[in-house]
Structures are given as C-alpha cells and as structure tokens.
PDB file of N, CA, C, O and CB in Angstrom:
ATOM      1  N   MET A   1     -17.260  29.495  30.942  1.00  0.00           N
ATOM      2  CA  MET A   1     -16.731  28.163  30.697  1.00  0.00           C
ATOM      3  C   MET A   1     -17.256  27.090  30.458  1.00  0.00           C
ATOM      4  O   MET A   1     -16.953  26.028  31.000  1.00  0.00           O
ATOM      5  CB  MET A   1     -16.179  27.837  31.425  1.00  0.00           C
ATOM      6  N   MET A   2     -18.286  27.287  29.438  1.00  0.00           N
ATOM      7  CA  MET A   2     -19.183  26.852  28.649  1.00  0.00           C
ATOM      8  C   MET A   2     -18.450  26.942  27.153  1.00  0.00           C
ATOM      9  O   MET A   2     -18.165  25.940  26.498  1.00  0.00           O
ATOM     10  CB  MET A   2     -20.510  27.674  28.872  1.00  0.00           C
ATOM     11  N   GLN A   3     -18.197  28.277  26.733  1.00  0.00           N
ATOM     12  CA  GLN A   3     -17.345  28.522  25.510  1.00  0.00           C
ATOM     13  C   GLN A   3     -16.076  27.654  25.671  1.00  0.00           C
ATOM     14  O   GLN A   3     -15.691  27.140  24.621  1.00  0.00           O
ATOM     15  CB  GLN A   3     -16.950  30.113  25.341  1.00  0.00           C
ATOM     16  N   ASP A   4     -15.267  27.359  26.911  1.00  0.00           N
ATOM     17  CA  ASP A   4     -13.801  26.800  27.008  1.00  0.00           C
ATOM     18  C   ASP A   4     -14.293  25.024  26.672  1.00  0.00           C
ATOM     19  O   ASP A   4     -13.548  24.298  26.014  1.00  0.00           O
ATOM     20  CB  ASP A   4     -12.911  27.183  28.922  1.00  0.00           C
ATOM     21  N   ALA A   5     -15.001  24.761  26.971  1.00  0.00           N
ATOM     22  CA  ALA A   5     -15.884  23.802  26.622  1.00  0.00           C
ATOM     23  C   ALA A   5     -15.887  23.039  25.054  1.00  0.00           C
ATOM     24  O   ALA A   5     -15.214  22.123  24.581  1.00  0.00           O
ATOM     25  CB  ALA A   5     -17.105  24.476  26.880  1.00  0.00           C
ATOM     26  N   MET A   6     -16.829  23.773  24.591  1.00  0.00           N
ATOM     27  CA  MET A   6     -16.995  23.420  22.879  1.00  0.00           C
ATOM     28  C   MET A   6     -15.689  23.817  22.879  1.00  0.00           C
ATOM     29  O   MET A   6     -15.136  22.718  22.831  1.00  0.00           O
ATOM     30  CB  MET A   6     -18.191  24.308  21.675  1.00  0.00           C
ATOM     31  N   ASN A   7     -14.638  24.789  22.904  1.00  0.00           N
ATOM     32  CA  ASN A   7     -13.595  24.879  22.181  1.00  0.00           C
ATOM     33  C   ASN A   7     -12.838  24.039  22.448  1.00  0.00           C
ATOM     34  O   ASN A   7     -12.250  23.817  21.390  1.00  0.00           O
ATOM     35  CB  ASN A   7     -13.071  25.866  22.177  1.00  0.00           C
ATOM     36  N   THR A   8     -12.386  23.293  23.323  1.00  0.00           N
ATOM     37  CA  THR A   8     -12.034  21.959  23.664  1.00  0.00           C
ATOM     38  C   THR A   8     -12.493  20.917  22.752  1.00  0.00           C
ATOM     39  O   THR A   8     -11.835  20.278  21.930  1.00  0.00           O
ATOM     40  CB  THR A   8     -12.503  21.669  24.922  1.00  0.00           C
ATOM     41  N   LEU A   9     -14.057  20.837  23.110  1.00  0.00           N
ATOM     42  CA  LEU A   9     -14.324  19.339  21.864  1.00  0.00           C
ATOM     43  C   LEU A   9     -14.175  19.558  21.219  1.00  0.00           C
ATOM     44  O   LEU A   9     -13.879  18.639  20.456  1.00  0.00           O
ATOM     45  CB  LEU A   9     -15.279  18.578  21.408  1.00  0.00           C
ATOM     46  N   MET A  10     -14.156  20.972  20.616  1.00  0.00           N
ATOM     47  CA  MET A  10     -13.814  21.609  18.732  1.00  0.00           C
ATOM     48  C   MET A  10     -12.742  20.725  18.545  1.00  0.00           C
ATOM     49  O   MET A  10     -12.682  19.839  17.692  1.00  0.00           O
ATOM     50  CB  MET A  10     -13.160  23.589  18.337  1.00  0.00           C
ATOM     51  N   LEU A  11     -11.667  21.088  19.618  1.00  0.00           N
ATOM     52  CA  LEU A  11      -9.998  20.462  18.953  1.00  0.00           C
ATOM     53  C   LEU A  11     -10.045  18.970  18.942  1.00  0.00           C
ATOM     54  O   LEU A  11      -9.881  18.192  18.003  1.00  0.00           O
ATOM     55  CB  LEU A  11      -8.451  20.883  20.049  1.00  0.00           C
ATOM     56  N   VAL A  12     -10.337  18.724  20.348  1.00  0.00           N
ATOM     57  CA  VAL A  12     -10.154  17.197  19.852  1.00  0.00           C
ATOM     58  C   VAL A  12     -11.087  16.198  18.731  1.00  0.00           C
ATOM     59  O   VAL A  12     -10.763  15.169  18.139  1.00  0.00           O
ATOM     60  CB  VAL A  12     -10.255  16.481  21.112  1.00  0.00           C
ATOM     61  N   CYS A  13     -12.516  17.077  18.731  1.00  0.00           N
ATOM     62  CA  CYS A  13     -12.910  16.393  17.404  1.00  0.00           C
ATOM     63  C   CYS A  13     -11.884  16.678  15.574  1.00  0.00           C
ATOM     64  O   CYS A  13     -11.659  15.916  14.634  1.00  0.00           O
ATOM     65  CB  CYS A  13     -14.639  17.064  17.296  1.00  0.00           C
ATOM     66  N   ALA A  14     -11.577  17.960  15.810  1.00  0.00           N
ATOM     67  CA  ALA A  14     -10.887  18.029  14.445  1.00  0.00           C
ATOM     68  C   ALA A  14      -9.148  17.748  14.737  1.00  0.00           C
ATOM     69  O   ALA A  14      -8.251  17.968  13.922  1.00  0.00           O
ATOM     70  CB  ALA A  14     -11.224  19.720  13.696  1.00  0.00           C
ATOM     71  N   SER A  15      -8.977  17.165  16.237  1.00  0.00           N
ATOM     72  CA  SER A  15      -7.680  16.066  16.123  1.00  0.00           C
ATOM     73  C   SER A  15      -8.099  14.848  15.915  1.00  0.00           C
ATOM     74  O   SER A  15      -7.307  14.106  15.334  1.00  0.00           O
ATOM     75  CB  SER A  15      -6.769  15.916  17.360  1.00  0.00           C
ATOM     76  N   VAL A  16      -9.108  14.427  16.219  1.00  0.00           N
ATOM     77  CA  VAL A  16      -9.402  12.956  15.601  1.00  0.00           C
ATOM     78  C   VAL A  16      -9.229  12.771  13.983  1.00  0.00           C
ATOM     79  O   VAL A  16      -8.392  12.196  13.288  1.00  0.00           O
ATOM     80  CB  VAL A  16     -10.982  12.559  15.944  1.00  0.00           C
ATOM     81  N   ALA A  17     -10.810  13.783  13.620  1.00  0.00           N
ATOM     82  CA  ALA A  17     -10.089  13.782  12.152  1.00  0.00           C
ATOM     83  C   ALA A  17      -9.563  14.057  11.563  1.00  0.00           C
ATOM     84  O   ALA A  17      -9.901  14.151  10.384  1.00  0.00           O
ATOM     85  CB  ALA A  17     -10.200  13.836  11.520  1.00  0.00           C
ATOM     86  N   SER A  18      -7.845  14.507  12.210  1.00  0.00           N
ATOM     87  CA  SER A  18      -7.109  14.582  11.313  1.00  0.00           C
ATOM     88  C   SER A  18      -6.446  13.825  11.105  1.00  0.00           C
ATOM     89  O   SER A  18      -5.888  13.499  10.058  1.00  0.00           O
ATOM     90  CB  SER A  18      -6.645  15.292  11.270  1.00  0.00           C
ATOM     91  N   LEU A  19      -6.391  13.138  12.846  1.00  0.00           N
ATOM     92  CA  LEU A  19      -6.105  12.325  12.166  1.00  0.00           C
ATOM     93  C   LEU A  19      -6.240  10.312  11.452  1.00  0.00           C
ATOM     94  O   LEU A  19      -5.633   9.467  10.794  1.00  0.00           O
ATOM     95  CB  LEU A  19      -5.410  12.780  12.566  1.00  0.00           C
ATOM     96  N   ALA A  20      -7.303  10.521  12.108  1.00  0.00           N
ATOM     97  CA  ALA A  20      -8.205   9.260  11.404  1.00  0.00           C
ATOM     98  C   ALA A  20      -7.678   9.453   9.559  1.00  0.00           C
ATOM     99  O   ALA A  20      -7.096   8.649   8.831  1.00  0.00           O
ATOM    100  CB  ALA A  20     -10.437   9.624  11.717  1.00  0.00           C
ATOM    101  N   LEU A  21      -8.316  11.232   9.204  1.00  0.00           N
ATOM    102  CA  LEU A  21      -7.875  11.439   7.334  1.00  0.00           C
ATOM    103  C   LEU A  21      -5.734  10.853   7.265  1.00  0.00           C
ATOM    104  O   LEU A  21      -5.092  10.419   6.309  1.00  0.00           O
ATOM    105  CB  LEU A  21      -8.135  14.189   6.718  1.00  0.00           C
ATOM    106  N   GLY A  22      -5.428  11.047   8.258  1.00  0.00           N
ATOM    107  CA  GLY A  22      -4.051  10.822   7.815  1.00  0.00           C
ATOM    108  C   GLY A  22      -3.345   9.330   7.816  1.00  0.00           C
ATOM    109  O   GLY A  22      -2.288   9.049   7.251  1.00  0.00           O
ATOM    110  N   VAL A  23      -4.273   8.341   8.671  1.00  0.00           N
ATOM    111  CA  VAL A  23      -4.664   7.224   8.461  1.00  0.00           C
ATOM    112  C   VAL A  23      -4.662   6.634   7.460  1.00  0.00           C
ATOM    113  O   VAL A  23      -3.649   6.150   6.956  1.00  0.00           O
ATOM    114  CB  VAL A  23      -5.467   7.136   8.748  1.00  0.00           C
ATOM    115  N   LEU A  24      -6.475   6.530   6.714  1.00  0.00           N
ATOM    116  CA  LEU A  24      -6.737   7.145   5.597  1.00  0.00           C
ATOM    117  C   LEU A  24      -6.041   6.734   4.311  1.00  0.00           C
ATOM    118  O   LEU A  24      -6.050   5.779   3.534  1.00  0.00           O
ATOM    119  CB  LEU A  24      -6.535   8.367   5.845  1.00  0.00           C
ATOM    120  N   ALA A  25      -5.410   7.952   4.460  1.00  0.00           N
ATOM    121  CA  ALA A  25      -4.590   8.133   3.193  1.00  0.00           C
ATOM    122  C   ALA A  25      -3.249   7.130   3.379  1.00  0.00           C
ATOM    123  O   ALA A  25      -2.721   6.599   2.402  1.00  0.00           O
ATOM    124  CB  ALA A  25      -4.127   9.858   2.994  1.00  0.00           C
ATOM    125  N   ALA A  26      -2.770   6.940   4.746  1.00  0.00           N
ATOM    126  CA  ALA A  26      -1.291   6.251   4.683  1.00  0.00           C
ATOM    127  C   ALA A  26      -1.993   4.749   3.937  1.00  0.00           C
ATOM    128  O   ALA A  26      -1.627   4.214   2.891  1.00  0.00           O
ATOM    129  CB  ALA A  26      -0.314   6.004   6.627  1.00  0.00           C
ATOM    130  N   TYR A  27      -3.135   4.304   4.902  1.00  0.00           N
ATOM    131  CA  TYR A  27      -3.702   2.785   4.607  1.00  0.00           C
ATOM    132  C   TYR A  27      -4.059   3.077   2.179  1.00  0.00           C
ATOM    133  O   TYR A  27      -3.788   2.335   1.236  1.00  0.00           O
ATOM    134  CB  TYR A  27      -6.029   2.505   6.165  1.00  0.00           C
ATOM    135  N   GLY A  28      -4.331   3.650   2.206  1.00  0.00           N
ATOM    136  CA  GLY A  28      -4.530   4.568   0.800  1.00  0.00           C
ATOM    137  C   GLY A  28      -3.308   3.941  -0.307  1.00  0.00           C
ATOM    138  O   GLY A  28      -3.470   3.087  -1.179  1.00  0.00           O
ATOM    139  N   ILE A  29      -2.323   4.525  -0.017  1.00  0.00           N
ATOM    140  CA  ILE A  29      -0.740   4.463  -0.124  1.00  0.00           C
ATOM    141  C   ILE A  29      -0.165   3.405  -0.447  1.00  0.00           C
ATOM    142  O   ILE A  29       0.727   3.286  -1.288  1.00  0.00           O
ATOM    143  CB  ILE A  29      -0.097   4.738   0.944  1.00  0.00           C
ATOM    144  N   CYS A  30      -0.849   2.241   0.478  1.00  0.00           N
ATOM    145  CA  CYS A  30      -0.218   1.542   1.118  1.00  0.00           C
ATOM    146  C   CYS A  30      -0.864   0.168   0.317  1.00  0.00           C
ATOM    147  O   CYS A  30      -0.368  -0.752  -0.334  1.00  0.00           O
ATOM    148  CB  CYS A  30      -0.347   1.835   2.683  1.00  0.00           C
ATOM    149  N   ARG A  31      -1.952   0.468   0.645  1.00  0.00           N
ATOM    150  CA  ARG A  31      -2.717  -0.449  -0.844  1.00  0.00           C
ATOM    151  C   ARG A  31      -2.374  -0.336  -1.989  1.00  0.00           C
ATOM    152  O   ARG A  31      -2.077  -1.331  -2.650  1.00  0.00           O
ATOM    153  CB  ARG A  31      -4.046  -0.222  -1.204  1.00  0.00           C
ATOM    154  N   LEU A  32      -2.334   0.971  -2.516  1.00  0.00           N
ATOM    155  CA  LEU A  32      -1.339   1.085  -4.335  1.00  0.00           C
ATOM    156  C   LEU A  32      -0.310   0.656  -3.844  1.00  0.00           C
ATOM    157  O   LEU A  32      -0.492  -0.517  -3.515  1.00  0.00           O
ATOM    158  CB  LEU A  32      -0.907   2.756  -5.318  1.00  0.00           C
ATOM    159  N   ALA A  33       0.923   1.078  -3.565  1.00  0.00           N
ATOM    160  CA  ALA A  33       1.948   0.314  -3.777  1.00  0.00           C
ATOM    161  C   ALA A  33       2.054  -1.195  -3.545  1.00  0.00           C
ATOM    162  O   ALA A  33       2.567  -1.728  -4.528  1.00  0.00           O
ATOM    163  CB  ALA A  33       2.763   0.847  -3.168  1.00  0.00           C
ATOM    164  N   PHE A  34       1.703  -2.168  -2.458  1.00  0.00           N
ATOM    165  CA  PHE A  34       1.272  -2.998  -2.621  1.00  0.00           C
ATOM    166  C   PHE A  34       0.385  -3.982  -4.226  1.00  0.00           C
ATOM    167  O   PHE A  34       0.380  -5.015  -4.894  1.00  0.00           O
ATOM    168  CB  PHE A  34       0.823  -2.620  -1.663  1.00  0.00           C
ATOM    169  N   THR A  35      -0.027  -3.075  -4.096  1.00  0.00           N
ATOM    170  CA  THR A  35      -0.842  -3.406  -5.788  1.00  0.00           C
ATOM    171  C   THR A  35       0.775  -3.270  -6.798  1.00  0.00           C
ATOM    172  O   THR A  35       1.468  -4.217  -7.171  1.00  0.00           O
ATOM    173  CB  THR A  35      -2.509  -1.593  -6.451  1.00  0.00           C
ATOM    174  N   VAL A  36       0.996  -1.947  -7.014  1.00  0.00           N
ATOM    175  CA  VAL A  36       2.541  -1.905  -8.065  1.00  0.00           C
ATOM    176  C   VAL A  36       3.694  -2.758  -7.991  1.00  0.00           C
ATOM    177  O   VAL A  36       4.604  -2.951  -8.798  1.00  0.00           O
ATOM    178  CB  VAL A  36       3.316  -0.649  -7.906  1.00  0.00           C
ATOM    179  N   PHE A  37       3.382  -3.386  -6.460  1.00  0.00           N
ATOM    180  CA  PHE A  37       5.012  -4.466  -6.018  1.00  0.00           C
ATOM    181  C   PHE A  37       3.638  -5.604  -6.645  1.00  0.00           C
ATOM    182  O   PHE A  37       3.193  -4.744  -7.406  1.00  0.00           O
ATOM    183  CB  PHE A  37       5.993  -4.707  -3.483  1.00  0.00           C
ATOM    184  N   ARG A  38       2.816  -6.651  -6.852  1.00  0.00           N
ATOM    185  CA  ARG A  38       1.956  -6.883  -7.552  1.00  0.00           C
ATOM    186  C   ARG A  38       2.333  -7.736  -8.674  1.00  0.00           C
ATOM    187  O   ARG A  38       2.883  -8.814  -8.903  1.00  0.00           O
ATOM    188  CB  ARG A  38       1.459  -5.836  -7.821  1.00  0.00           C
ATOM    189  N   ALA A  39       1.267  -5.831  -9.818  1.00  0.00           N
ATOM    190  CA  ALA A  39       1.754  -6.669 -10.513  1.00  0.00           C
ATOM    191  C   ALA A  39       3.397  -6.678 -10.938  1.00  0.00           C
ATOM    192  O   ALA A  39       3.901  -7.531 -11.667  1.00  0.00           O
ATOM    193  CB  ALA A  39       0.938  -6.596 -11.477  1.00  0.00           C
ATOM    194  N   HIS A  40       3.866  -5.939 -10.538  1.00  0.00           N
ATOM    195  CA  HIS A  40       5.874  -5.933 -11.543  1.00  0.00           C
ATOM    196  C   HIS A  40       6.524  -6.865 -10.684  1.00  0.00           C
ATOM    197  O   HIS A  40       7.750  -6.824 -10.791  1.00  0.00           O
ATOM    198  CB  HIS A  40       7.206  -4.039 -11.486  1.00  0.00           C
ATOM    199  N   ALA A  41       6.021  -7.808  -9.752  1.00  0.00           N
ATOM    200  CA  ALA A  41       5.974  -9.302  -9.622  1.00  0.00           C
ATOM    201  C   ALA A  41       5.940 -10.357 -10.442  1.00  0.00           C
ATOM    202  O   ALA A  41       6.844 -10.923 -11.055  1.00  0.00           O
ATOM    203  CB  ALA A  41       5.173  -9.554  -9.104  1.00  0.00           C
ATOM    204  N   GLN A  42       4.326 -10.633 -10.356  1.00  0.00           N
ATOM    205  CA  GLN A  42       3.619 -10.847 -11.501  1.00  0.00           C
ATOM    206  C   GLN A  42       4.291 -11.210 -12.895  1.00  0.00           C
ATOM    207  O   GLN A  42       4.317 -12.306 -13.455  1.00  0.00           O
ATOM    208  CB  GLN A  42       2.923  -9.751 -11.631  1.00  0.00           C
ATOM    209  N   SER A  43       4.925  -9.772 -13.379  1.00  0.00           N
ATOM    210  CA  SER A  43       5.398  -9.722 -14.937  1.00  0.00           C
ATOM    211  C   SER A  43       6.782 -10.055 -14.569  1.00  0.00           C
ATOM    212  O   SER A  43       7.486 -10.468 -15.491  1.00  0.00           O
ATOM    213  CB  SER A  43       5.210  -8.155 -15.887  1.00  0.00           C
ATOM    214  N   VAL A  44       7.236  -9.972 -13.565  1.00  0.00           N
ATOM    215  CA  VAL A  44       9.020 -10.773 -13.328  1.00  0.00           C
ATOM    216  C   VAL A  44       8.423 -12.264 -13.417  1.00  0.00           C
ATOM    217  O   VAL A  44       9.122 -13.140 -13.927  1.00  0.00           O
ATOM    218  CB  VAL A  44      10.109 -10.432 -11.315  1.00  0.00           C
ATOM    219  N   ALA A  45       7.430 -12.497 -13.038  1.00  0.00           N
ATOM    220  CA  ALA A  45       7.830 -14.294 -12.459  1.00  0.00           C
ATOM    221  C   ALA A  45       7.133 -14.359 -13.950  1.00  0.00           C
ATOM    222  O   ALA A  45       7.838 -15.319 -14.263  1.00  0.00           O
ATOM    223  CB  ALA A  45       6.852 -15.392 -10.579  1.00  0.00           C
ATOM    224  N   ALA A  46       6.447 -14.174 -14.973  1.00  0.00           N
ATOM    225  CA  ALA A  46       6.243 -14.529 -16.370  1.00  0.00           C
ATOM    226  C   ALA A  46       7.963 -14.471 -17.283  1.00  0.00           C
ATOM    227  O   ALA A  46       8.708 -15.401 -17.593  1.00  0.00           O
ATOM    228  CB  ALA A  46       4.960 -13.252 -17.020  1.00  0.00           C
ATOM    229  N   SER A  47       8.103 -13.001 -17.489  1.00  0.00           N
ATOM    230  CA  SER A  47       8.947 -13.332 -17.952  1.00  0.00           C
ATOM    231  C   SER A  47      10.427 -14.412 -17.897  1.00  0.00           C
ATOM    232  O   SER A  47      11.236 -14.757 -18.758  1.00  0.00           O
ATOM    233  CB  SER A  47       8.929 -12.511 -17.998  1.00  0.00           C
ATOM    234  N   ARG A  48      10.250 -14.749 -16.218  1.00  0.00           N
ATOM    235  CA  ARG A  48      10.721 -16.348 -15.978  1.00  0.00           C
ATOM    236  C   ARG A  48      11.075 -17.141 -16.293  1.00  0.00           C
ATOM    237  O   ARG A  48      12.196 -17.614 -16.487  1.00  0.00           O
ATOM    238  CB  ARG A  48      10.392 -16.965 -15.784  1.00  0.00           C
ATOM    239  N   VAL A  49       9.241 -17.671 -16.491  1.00  0.00           N
ATOM    240  CA  VAL A  49       9.118 -18.388 -16.959  1.00  0.00           C
ATOM    241  C   VAL A  49       8.717 -18.531 -18.332  1.00  0.00           C
ATOM    242  O   VAL A  49       8.327 -19.679 -18.541  1.00  0.00           O
ATOM    243  CB  VAL A  49       8.730 -18.730 -16.324  1.00  0.00           C
ATOM    244  N   ALA A  50       8.662 -17.683 -19.491  1.00  0.00           N
ATOM    245  CA  ALA A  50       9.347 -17.549 -20.673  1.00  0.00           C
ATOM    246  C   ALA A  50      10.634 -17.534 -21.262  1.00  0.00           C
ATOM    247  O   ALA A  50      10.808 -17.907 -22.423  1.00  0.00           O
ATOM    248  CB  ALA A  50       9.076 -16.829 -20.931  1.00  0.00           C
ATOM    249  N   SER A  51      11.820 -17.003 -20.312  1.00  0.00           N
ATOM    250  CA  SER A  51      12.973 -17.522 -20.446  1.00  0.00           C
ATOM    251  C   SER A  51      13.324 -18.408 -20.309  1.00  0.00           C
ATOM    252  O   SER A  51      14.096 -18.844 -21.163  1.00  0.00           O
ATOM    253  CB  SER A  51      13.549 -17.218 -20.109  1.00  0.00           C
ATOM    254  N   VAL A  52      12.877 -19.489 -18.792  1.00  0.00           N
ATOM    255  CA  VAL A  52      12.917 -20.957 -18.612  1.00  0.00           C
ATOM    256  C   VAL A  52      12.541 -21.912 -19.720  1.00  0.00           C
ATOM    257  O   VAL A  52      13.320 -22.827 -19.987  1.00  0.00           O
ATOM    258  CB  VAL A  52      12.095 -21.262 -17.568  1.00  0.00           C
ATOM    259  N   LYS A  53      11.574 -21.793 -20.289  1.00  0.00           N
ATOM    260  CA  LYS A  53      11.401 -22.323 -21.700  1.00  0.00           C
ATOM    261  C   LYS A  53      11.851 -22.499 -23.204  1.00  0.00           C
ATOM    262  O   LYS A  53      11.616 -23.292 -24.115  1.00  0.00           O
ATOM    263  CB  LYS A  53      10.740 -22.008 -21.846  1.00  0.00           C
ATOM    264  N   GLN A  54      12.680 -21.270 -22.996  1.00  0.00           N
ATOM    265  CA  GLN A  54      13.348 -21.064 -24.334  1.00  0.00           C
ATOM    266  C   GLN A  54      14.161 -21.710 -24.257  1.00  0.00           C
ATOM    267  O   GLN A  54      14.428 -22.403 -25.239  1.00  0.00           O
ATOM    268  CB  GLN A  54      13.783 -19.933 -24.787  1.00  0.00           C
ATOM    269  N   GLU A  55      14.935 -21.809 -23.102  1.00  0.00           N
ATOM    270  CA  GLU A  55      16.522 -22.139 -22.909  1.00  0.00           C
ATOM    271  C   GLU A  55      15.920 -24.020 -23.192  1.00  0.00           C
ATOM    272  O   GLU A  55      14.745 -24.385 -23.216  1.00  0.00           O
ATOM    273  CB  GLU A  55      17.483 -21.503 -20.790  1.00  0.00           C
ATOM    274  N   PRO A  56      17.114 -24.873 -23.364  1.00  0.00           N
ATOM    275  CA  PRO A  56      16.971 -26.107 -24.311  1.00  0.00           C
ATOM    276  C   PRO A  56      17.532 -27.215 -22.507  1.00  0.00           C
ATOM    277  O   PRO A  56      18.462 -26.920 -21.755  1.00  0.00           O
ATOM    278  CB  PRO A  56      18.495 -26.049 -26.322  1.00  0.00           C
ATOM    279  N   VAL A  57      16.875 -28.023 -22.409  1.00  0.00           N
ATOM    280  CA  VAL A  57      17.225 -29.181 -21.326  1.00  0.00           C
ATOM    281  C   VAL A  57      18.132 -29.231 -21.621  1.00  0.00           C
ATOM    282  O   VAL A  57      18.299 -29.345 -22.835  1.00  0.00           O
ATOM    283  CB  VAL A  57      16.701 -30.445 -21.153  1.00  0.00           C
ATOM    284  N   GLN A  58      19.487 -29.175 -20.619  1.00  0.00           N
ATOM    285  CA  GLN A  58      21.430 -30.410 -20.837  1.00  0.00           C
ATOM    286  C   GLN A  58      20.636 -30.984 -19.996  1.00  0.00           C
ATOM    287  O   GLN A  58      19.735 -30.638 -19.232  1.00  0.00           O
ATOM    288  CB  GLN A  58      23.641 -29.951 -20.194  1.00  0.00           C
ATOM    289  N   GLN A  59      21.320 -32.223 -20.393  1.00  0.00           N
ATOM    290  CA  GLN A  59      21.309 -33.075 -20.129  1.00  0.00           C
ATOM    291  C   GLN A  59      21.877 -33.937 -19.222  1.00  0.00           C
ATOM    292  O   GLN A  59      21.824 -35.088 -19.654  1.00  0.00           O
ATOM    293  CB  GLN A  59      21.314 -33.187 -20.758  1.00  0.00           C
ATOM    294  N   VAL A  60      22.485 -33.846 -17.966  1.00  0.00           N
ATOM    295  CA  VAL A  60      23.216 -34.292 -17.361  1.00  0.00           C
ATOM    296  C   VAL A  60      23.627 -35.411 -17.387  1.00  0.00           C
ATOM    297  O   VAL A  60      22.721 -36.211 -17.621  1.00  0.00           O
ATOM    298  CB  VAL A  60      23.008 -34.097 -16.634  1.00  0.00           C
ATOM    299  N   SER A  61      24.816 -35.960 -17.224  1.00  0.00           N
ATOM    300  CA  SER A  61      25.656 -37.301 -17.905  1.00  0.00           C
ATOM    301  C   SER A  61      26.779 -38.009 -16.610  1.00  0.00           C
ATOM    302  O   SER A  61      27.485 -38.983 -16.870  1.00  0.00           O
ATOM    303  CB  SER A  61      26.819 -36.601 -19.522  1.00  0.00           C
TER     304      SER A  61
END
C-alpha cells in the first residue's frame, strides 16, 4: 500500500514538473519571438522614416 502511494506521488510530481517545464519553454519561445518582432518593427519604422525624409515635399494648391 505504501509503495502505491509513493508511486502515485512520484507520478504526480513528474507530471507537474513536466507541465512546468513545458510552460517555461513556451514562455521563453514567446519572449524570443516578441524580441525578434520588436527588432523587425523598429528596423521597418526606421526605414520608413528615412524614406519619408528623402521624398520632396509636394505643394498642394
């Protein structure tokens, strides 16, 4: 009986640890993806600002 309880406890602990590891891995992947997206957005914004500064201003009459 005691062995069954220990086996159940070990199974529960292993399941919780596996779930926690999966959540942490997903969190890390999301953080990495958002960092990449932020860097890409900043480079696109910088190139758009540079292209707007290079275009001549058109007079509207």
